[in-house]
N, C-alpha and C positions, 0 to 999 in steps of 0.2 A: 399763389405767392411762392417765391423761391427762397428757401431757407438754406443756409450753408452749414455743413456739419461742424460741430465744435468738439472740443476735448475737455474743457474746464468750465465751471459754472460759478458765477459770483452773485451773491444775494444781498440786497438791501435788507434791513431789519424792520424798521418802524412802518406800520401800515401794510407791510407785505407778508412777513412771517408772524408778526405779533400785532394784536389789536390796540397798540399803544397810542395811536393818534388821538383817539377820543379822550384819553387821559391827559395827553399834552394839552388838548383843547380846553379841558376842564381846568387844568392848572393855570393856563394863561387867562382864562375867563375870570377865575377867582382872584388872581393877582391884579388884573386890570380893574376889576370891580372895587378893589380897595381904594382906588383913586377916582371912582365914579365913571370909569370908561368901559366901553363895550368891545370885546374881542370878537370880530365878525368873521364869517366864512371867507369873504373876499381877502381879508388880511391873512387869514390862515393859509389860503390857497397859494398866496405869493411866497410863503415861507417853507413850503414842503421841500424837503431835501437839504435845507440849510443847516449849518452847524449851530450849536446852541448860542454862541456869542453873536452870530449874525442875526438869529431870530430875536434875541434881546434888543439889539441895536435898532432893528427895524420896527419892532413893536413900540419901543420908547419914542422913536421919532414920529411914527405914524399917529400915535395917540397922544403925543405930547405929555408923556408921564413925567412927574416931578422927581424921578429917581435916576440913578446911573445904572450902567450895565451890571456891576457887581451886586448892587442892592436888588435889582430885578431878579437876577439868577439865584440869589440867596432865598428870596421869597418863593421862587419856583421850586427850589430844592425841598423846602418844607412841604409843599404840595405833593411833590413826587413821592416822598417817603410814605405818605398816606395812601396815594392812589396806585402806584406802580405794582405793589404786591398782587393787585387784582388782574394783572395782564394775562391774557390767554393767547394760545397759538391760533393763527388764522386757519380757516378750513383748507384742508389739503396740504398744509405745511409739513406735518409729520409724515404723511404718505410719501411726498416727493423727496424730502431730505433722507428718509430711511431708505428709499429705493436707490437714489444716486449713491449713497454711502455704501450700501450693500453690493452694488454693482462695481464699486471701485472707481467711480467718477470723481476726480478731484473737485471739491467744493470749498468755497471760502465765503466769509461774511465781509461786506464792505458797507459800513454804516457811518453816518455823519456823527453819531453819538460818541461820547467819551467812554473810557474804560469804566469809570464810576457809574455812569448812567446805565451801561449794559449790565453791570453787576446787579444793580437794584432791579432792573426790569426783568432779568432772566433768573432771578434767585430761585424761582420754582420750576425752571426749565433747564437745569444744568446739563442733564443727560442729552438733551436736544442739541445744545451747543457743542458738546464733545464730538459730534459727528463731522464738524467742519475741520478742514486741515489747518486753517488759521483764521483769526479775526483781525480785520483792519478797522480801527476806530478813529475816524477822521479828526475828532476834536482833541484826541490825546496822542495822535501819531505824528512825530516830528517830520516825517517824510511827506505828510499830506499838508501842503502849504495853503491850499484853498479848498473851500467847500464846493459841492455841486452847485451850479452846472459845470464847473471846471472838471476835467477828466481825471485829475490827480488821484483821487481815491481808488478808482478802478485800475489805473495803471500801476499804482503802488501795490495794490492787493494782488494783482496778477503776477507781479515780479517776485512775490514771496513764495510761490510754488517752486519746488526744487528744480523742475524742468523749464521754468521761466517761459511759459507759452506766449506765442505772438498774440497781440490783442484780437486779431480777427478769428482766433481759435477759441475765444472766450464768449460765453453767453451771459448776459446780465439779466437779473430779475429785479424789477422796480415797481413802484406804485406812483411815483411823482414825476411831474413834467421836468423838473430840474434834474432828476435822475436819468430820464430819457436823453436829455441834452448832454449830460456828462458821458453816458455810455456811447452815444453817437460820436462825440468829440474824441473818445478813446478808440474809435474804430471797432467797436464791439456791437454785435447784434443785441437787441434788448426786447424782452418780453415784459409787458406792463399789465398789472392788475390794478387799475386806477380806482380812486374814490369815484363812485357813480355820479357825483356832482361836477366832476371835471369835464369841461366841454370837449366833445370828440375832436374838434379841429386842433386842439392842443396836443393831440396824441398821434398825429399823422406821421411823425418821424420814427415811431416805434416799429420794430420788426413784426410784432404780433401783439394784439390787444385781447386780453381775456377778462372774464368777470370773476374768475376764481382760479386758484392754483390747481384745483381739482380738474380743470379743463385741459391742463397742459399734457401734450403728447410728446414724450421725450424723443421718440423716433423721428419726428419732424426735423430735428437738428442732429441726427446721426447718433443719438444717445440710446442706451439700451431701453427697450420698451418694457412696460409693466408686464409681469408674468401673467 
């Protein structure tokens, strides 16, 4: 496989750097159960990478819930406040981010989440977040008009580096199919660490598929190798 050297690295957050997806699932399950409905893996899979409002709209429509978007999100928010303080960093996340930061590689966060959501999820991991040059939060950034699979979030995130790198000089880390599509549409290479339940044929557009961040070899993309 031929990988092209890069200078800047963009990271998704949920399901990639933090184990938040299981807590989102639990929150959605609990809210749907209030109306006698079941939140399934098939529905969950279709939502990965979407912004919060898009998730709400899709769940309400798919399960025919008798509430509107604002009511659904309000119920979810109550769940998040209980569940999100339990969030942990994913295996290999600290090692990789510390390494790139130490070596002076410009890194940034490109998440579909809102500022409020990131604040509550990362309340116990503030030092980790400080290693990123900047955070681009799709649900609360006015420049990000559409969620993934639209490339907007990655293009906006890259443009916030002082040297405004070309898209082809950026490497994206993702866990979701919609994230792969967004990175490819942005003309960026993408390393994916997917949920093991995602069918391999949905991952064929990824530059590299790994089962853990621990497996990543920075030198494959012209980045400084681990000491």
